[in-house]
NUNU-968504 format. One record per residue (C-alpha): residue in one letter; x, y, z. Coordinates in Angstrom, 1 decimal. Layout:
N
A|X|Y|Z
...
//
This chain:
376
X|57.6|-65.5|107.1
X|55.8|-66.6|103.9
X|57.8|-68.3|101.2
X|57.5|-66.7|97.7
X|58.7|-68.7|94.8
X|59.8|-66.5|91.8
X|60.1|-68.4|88.5
X|62.1|-67.1|85.5
X|63.6|-69.7|83.1
X|66.5|-67.9|81.4
X|69.0|-65.2|82.3
X|70.2|-62.6|79.9
X|72.1|-59.7|81.7
X|70.9|-57.3|78.9
X|67.3|-58.4|79.1
X|64.7|-56.0|80.5
X|62.7|-58.8|82.3
X|65.8|-60.1|83.9
X|66.7|-56.7|85.2
X|63.3|-56.4|86.7
X|63.6|-59.8|88.4
X|66.9|-58.7|89.9
X|65.4|-55.5|91.1
X|62.5|-57.4|92.7
X|64.9|-59.7|94.5
X|67.1|-56.8|95.6
X|64.1|-55.0|97.2
X|62.7|-58.2|98.8
X|66.0|-58.8|100.6
X|65.4|-55.5|102.4
X|62.1|-56.7|104.1
X|61.3|-59.5|106.4
X|57.8|-60.4|105.4
X|58.5|-62.6|102.4
X|61.3|-65.2|101.8
X|62.1|-65.2|98.1
X|63.3|-68.3|96.3
X|64.3|-68.0|92.7
X|63.6|-71.0|90.4
X|65.5|-70.9|87.2
X|67.8|-72.8|84.8
X|71.0|-70.7|84.9
X|70.7|-67.6|87.0
X|73.8|-66.0|88.5
X|74.2|-66.6|92.3
X|72.7|-63.8|94.3
X|73.7|-62.8|97.9
X|70.9|-63.3|100.4
X|68.6|-65.1|97.9
X|68.0|-68.8|97.8
X|68.4|-70.0|94.2
X|66.8|-73.3|93.1
X|68.3|-74.4|89.7
X|66.2|-76.8|87.6
X|67.8|-77.5|84.2
X|66.2|-80.5|82.5
X|67.4|-81.8|79.2
X|65.6|-80.5|76.0
X|65.7|-80.3|72.3
X|63.8|-77.5|70.6
X|61.8|-74.6|72.0
X|58.6|-76.5|72.9
X|60.5|-79.2|74.8
X|62.6|-76.5|76.5
X|59.6|-74.6|77.9
X|57.5|-77.8|78.7
X|60.4|-79.5|80.6
X|61.2|-76.3|82.5
X|57.6|-75.8|83.5
X|57.3|-79.4|84.7
X|60.5|-79.1|86.7
X|59.6|-75.7|88.2
X|56.2|-76.9|89.3
X|57.7|-79.8|91.1
X|60.3|-77.5|92.7
X|57.7|-75.1|94.2
X|55.6|-78.0|95.4
X|58.6|-79.6|97.2
X|59.5|-76.3|98.9
X|55.8|-75.7|99.9
X|55.8|-72.2|98.5
X|53.0|-70.1|100.0
X|52.8|-68.1|96.8
X|54.2|-68.6|93.3
X|55.1|-65.6|91.1
X|55.9|-66.8|87.6
X|57.5|-64.8|84.8
X|56.8|-67.7|82.5
X|53.5|-69.1|81.3
X|53.2|-72.1|83.6
X|49.8|-73.6|84.5
X|49.5|-73.9|88.3
X|51.3|-70.6|89.3
X|49.3|-68.2|91.5
X|50.5|-65.0|89.9
X|51.8|-64.4|86.4
X|53.8|-61.3|85.7
X|53.1|-60.6|82.0
X|56.6|-59.4|81.0
X|56.0|-60.9|77.6
X|52.5|-59.6|77.3
X|49.8|-61.9|75.7
X|51.0|-64.3|73.0
X|47.6|-64.3|71.3
X|47.7|-60.5|71.1
X|51.2|-60.5|69.7
X|50.2|-63.0|67.0
X|47.1|-60.9|66.1
X|49.2|-57.7|65.8
X|51.8|-59.6|63.7
X|49.1|-60.9|61.4
X|47.6|-57.5|60.9
X|51.0|-56.0|60.0
X|52.4|-58.8|57.8
X|49.2|-60.3|56.4
X|49.0|-63.7|54.7
X|52.7|-64.4|55.1
X|52.4|-64.1|58.9
X|49.3|-66.2|59.0
X|51.1|-69.0|57.1
X|54.2|-68.7|59.4
X|52.0|-69.0|62.5
X|50.1|-72.0|61.2
X|53.3|-73.8|60.3
X|55.0|-73.2|63.6
X|53.8|-75.6|66.3
X|55.5|-73.4|69.0
X|52.8|-70.7|68.6
X|50.0|-73.3|69.0
X|51.8|-74.6|72.1
X|52.1|-71.1|73.6
X|48.5|-70.3|73.1
X|47.4|-73.6|74.7
X|49.7|-73.0|77.7
X|48.5|-69.4|78.0
X|44.8|-70.5|78.2
X|45.5|-73.3|80.6
X|47.5|-71.0|83.0
X|44.8|-68.4|83.1
X|42.0|-70.9|83.6
X|43.9|-73.0|86.2
X|42.1|-73.2|89.7
X|45.3|-72.1|91.5
X|45.5|-68.9|89.4
X|44.8|-65.7|91.4
X|45.9|-62.8|89.3
X|48.1|-61.3|86.6
X|50.5|-58.4|87.0
X|50.1|-56.3|83.8
X|53.1|-54.1|83.2
X|51.0|-51.7|81.2
X|47.4|-50.8|80.6
X|47.9|-52.1|77.1
X|48.7|-55.6|78.5
X|45.7|-55.4|80.8
X|43.4|-54.7|77.8
X|45.0|-57.5|75.9
X|44.5|-60.0|78.8
X|40.8|-59.0|79.0
X|40.2|-58.9|75.3
X|42.1|-62.0|74.2
X|41.9|-64.2|77.3
X|38.6|-63.1|78.8
X|40.0|-62.8|82.3
X|37.9|-60.7|84.7
X|39.2|-57.2|85.1
X|39.4|-57.7|88.9
X|42.2|-60.3|88.4
X|44.3|-57.9|86.3
X|46.6|-55.6|88.3
X|48.6|-52.9|86.5
X|52.0|-52.3|88.1
X|54.5|-50.4|85.9
X|58.1|-51.4|85.6
X|60.4|-49.6|88.0
X|63.5|-47.7|86.9
X|66.9|-47.4|88.6
X|66.8|-43.6|88.4
X|70.1|-43.3|90.3
X|71.9|-45.4|87.7
X|70.2|-44.0|84.7
X|70.6|-40.2|84.9
X|71.7|-37.5|82.4
X|74.9|-36.6|84.2
X|76.4|-40.1|84.3
X|75.0|-40.9|80.9
X|76.8|-37.9|79.3
X|80.1|-38.4|81.0
X|81.6|-40.2|78.0
X|79.6|-38.4|75.3
X|82.5|-36.9|73.6
X|84.6|-40.0|73.6
X|81.8|-42.2|72.4
X|81.0|-39.9|69.5
X|84.7|-39.7|68.6
X|85.0|-43.5|68.5
X|82.3|-43.5|65.8
X|83.5|-40.4|64.1
X|80.2|-38.5|64.9
X|80.5|-34.7|65.3
X|79.2|-33.1|68.5
X|76.4|-31.2|66.8
X|75.0|-34.1|64.7
X|71.6|-35.4|65.8
X|71.8|-39.0|67.0
X|69.0|-41.5|67.7
X|69.5|-44.7|69.5
X|67.7|-48.0|69.1
X|68.2|-50.6|72.0
X|67.0|-54.1|71.9
X|67.4|-57.6|70.5
X|64.9|-59.3|68.2
X|65.0|-56.6|65.5
X|61.9|-57.8|63.6
X|59.5|-57.4|66.5
X|61.1|-54.2|67.8
X|60.9|-52.5|64.4
X|64.5|-51.9|63.3
X|63.5|-52.0|59.7
X|61.1|-49.1|60.2
X|63.8|-47.2|62.1
X|66.3|-47.5|59.3
X|63.6|-46.6|56.7
X|62.8|-43.5|58.8
X|66.5|-42.4|59.1
X|66.7|-42.4|55.3
X|64.4|-39.3|55.2
X|66.8|-37.3|57.3
X|70.4|-37.0|55.9
X|71.8|-35.3|59.0
X|70.5|-37.9|61.5
X|72.6|-40.9|62.7
X|71.2|-44.1|64.2
X|73.0|-46.3|66.8
X|71.7|-49.9|67.0
X|72.5|-51.5|70.4
X|71.5|-55.1|70.4
X|71.9|-58.4|68.6
X|69.9|-60.5|66.1
X|70.7|-63.7|64.2
X|69.7|-61.8|61.0
X|71.9|-58.8|61.7
X|73.6|-59.1|58.3
X|70.2|-58.8|56.6
X|69.6|-55.5|58.4
X|73.0|-54.3|57.3
X|71.7|-54.9|53.7
X|68.6|-53.0|54.6
X|70.7|-50.0|55.5
X|72.5|-50.3|52.2
X|69.2|-50.6|50.4
X|68.1|-47.3|51.8
X|71.5|-45.7|51.3
X|72.1|-45.1|55.0
X|74.8|-47.7|55.7
X|77.3|-44.9|56.5
X|74.8|-43.4|59.1
X|73.6|-46.6|60.8
X|76.0|-48.0|63.4
X|75.5|-51.7|64.5
X|77.5|-51.9|67.8
X|76.1|-55.2|69.1
X|74.9|-56.0|72.7
X|76.6|-53.8|75.3
X|76.7|-53.8|79.0
X|77.4|-50.0|79.1
X|74.1|-49.1|77.4
X|74.0|-45.9|79.4
X|76.9|-44.6|77.4
X|74.9|-45.0|74.3
X|72.0|-43.2|75.8
X|74.4|-40.4|76.7
X|75.9|-40.0|73.3
X|72.4|-39.8|71.7
X|69.8|-37.1|71.5
X|66.7|-39.2|71.2
X|65.5|-42.8|71.6
X|63.5|-44.8|69.0
X|61.6|-48.1|69.3
X|58.9|-48.7|66.5
X|57.9|-52.1|68.0
X|55.2|-54.2|66.4
X|54.4|-55.5|69.9
X|56.2|-54.4|73.2
X|54.4|-55.1|76.5
X|56.3|-52.3|78.1
X|59.9|-51.8|76.9
X|62.1|-51.0|80.0
X|64.6|-49.4|77.6
X|62.0|-46.7|76.9
X|61.9|-45.8|80.6
X|65.6|-46.0|81.0
X|66.2|-43.7|78.1
X|63.7|-41.2|79.5
X|65.4|-41.3|82.9
X|68.6|-40.3|81.0
X|66.8|-37.4|79.6
X|66.1|-38.7|76.1
X|62.8|-37.8|74.3
X|61.4|-41.0|72.8
X|59.8|-42.1|69.5
X|57.7|-45.2|70.1
X|54.8|-47.1|68.5
X|51.3|-47.2|69.9
X|51.8|-50.9|70.6
X|54.5|-50.2|73.2
X|53.2|-50.3|76.7
X|55.9|-47.9|77.6
X|54.2|-45.3|75.5
X|51.9|-44.8|78.4
X|54.8|-42.9|80.1
X|55.0|-40.4|77.2
X|53.4|-37.0|77.2
X|52.6|-36.6|73.5
X|54.6|-33.7|71.9
X|56.2|-32.9|75.3
X|58.4|-35.9|76.3
X|58.1|-37.9|73.2
X|56.0|-38.9|70.1
X|53.8|-41.9|69.5
X|52.6|-43.3|66.1
X|51.3|-46.5|64.6
X|54.2|-48.7|63.4
X|52.5|-48.7|59.9
X|52.1|-44.9|59.7
X|55.4|-44.0|58.1
X|54.3|-40.4|57.3
X|53.5|-39.7|61.0
X|56.9|-40.9|62.1
X|58.4|-38.5|59.6
X|56.3|-35.6|60.9
X|57.3|-36.5|64.5
X|61.0|-36.5|63.7
X|60.7|-33.1|61.9
X|59.0|-31.7|65.0
X|61.9|-32.9|67.1
X|64.5|-31.4|64.8
X|62.6|-28.1|64.6
X|63.0|-27.6|68.4
X|66.8|-28.4|68.5
X|67.5|-25.2|70.4
X|65.2|-26.4|73.2
X|66.6|-29.9|73.5
X|68.3|-29.2|76.9
X|65.1|-28.0|78.5
X|63.3|-30.9|76.9
X|65.8|-33.3|78.5
X|65.1|-32.0|81.9
X|61.3|-32.3|81.4
X|61.6|-35.9|80.1
X|63.6|-37.1|83.1
X|61.3|-35.4|85.6
X|58.3|-37.1|84.0
X|59.5|-40.6|84.9
X|61.1|-40.1|88.3
X|58.0|-41.4|90.1
X|58.4|-44.8|88.5
X|61.0|-46.2|90.9
X|62.0|-49.8|91.6
X|61.0|-49.3|95.2
X|57.5|-48.2|94.3
X|57.1|-51.2|91.9
X|58.2|-53.7|94.5
X|56.0|-52.2|97.3
X|53.0|-52.4|95.1
X|53.8|-56.0|94.3
X|54.3|-56.9|98.0
X|51.0|-55.3|98.8
X|49.4|-57.4|96.0
X|51.0|-60.6|97.3
X|49.6|-60.0|100.8
X|46.2|-59.4|99.4
X|46.2|-62.5|97.2
X|47.7|-64.6|100.1
X|44.7|-63.6|102.3
X|42.3|-64.6|99.5
//
């Protein structure tokens, strides 16, 4: 049996990447071809999976990532791993799963949107320089065999910004737990959830899920809601600048219609109480929450810089627009409101469109790739 080292530094139960790692480990336990070993700082103990904790001291983000990379590399060398799958940018890994996309592409998108201010911020922040250097070193390392791109968008970014040959870029979409995320279970507490927030049954509700509000476009979502007096917005997630976003809601006169509920473990209940999902991200390599919302039957409004937009059938299961094209977002929401009488049928169509993206399919494609790369 070949030993597969899986590297992920941090654990956040609400994080999309962490849920994907858990799904991968869960599926790998069911087969007898690869022995997974998880290398991390603080992951929860998992039955049937060997966990190797490395938690070196650090001060600041650069030292944090550098020290973990150094310790993780030593760990997989000691255990004589046959293949190393890293969810972190670590030179020396064999396969990188680009959960976070391409840092250079994110910086480029950010500069285009925010202009001179963003350029200055990037220049003054040494972490961005460190990340770009590590990214280049990882992709050019002699032990590097391939990258798992979680969307076609990420694949294009790797080719365009890194210059990696296309044959080393493998697109494997995130899998969804379609048994957990389904309309019936999601809507089970719909009436109670709405009652708790004093929202009437017939009021249109959109839900925003994610932490890191700036990158995920919460400002744009709040600005959009201001155009539609009958629509409510539920914000599920956290951010250190949350009070600033509360002031944004006041600025647009929608503070009574925007509900900041914080990070929640029962996110499915918030999908269930809502009628649509919105994520106007500046840069989102995939956005697992997009797929989960669709599995619960919610049509989605997403930006064209979301990898998860590739799951959307335009004007059928959702709507896509540039994050800077405010007028198009307004048009899209109007189209959704105009077909309110058909939302039930739309919900069925939305769910059916993502049922093929299962966790089992994702892991089987990854295992097939691991065997292919091991042979090479």
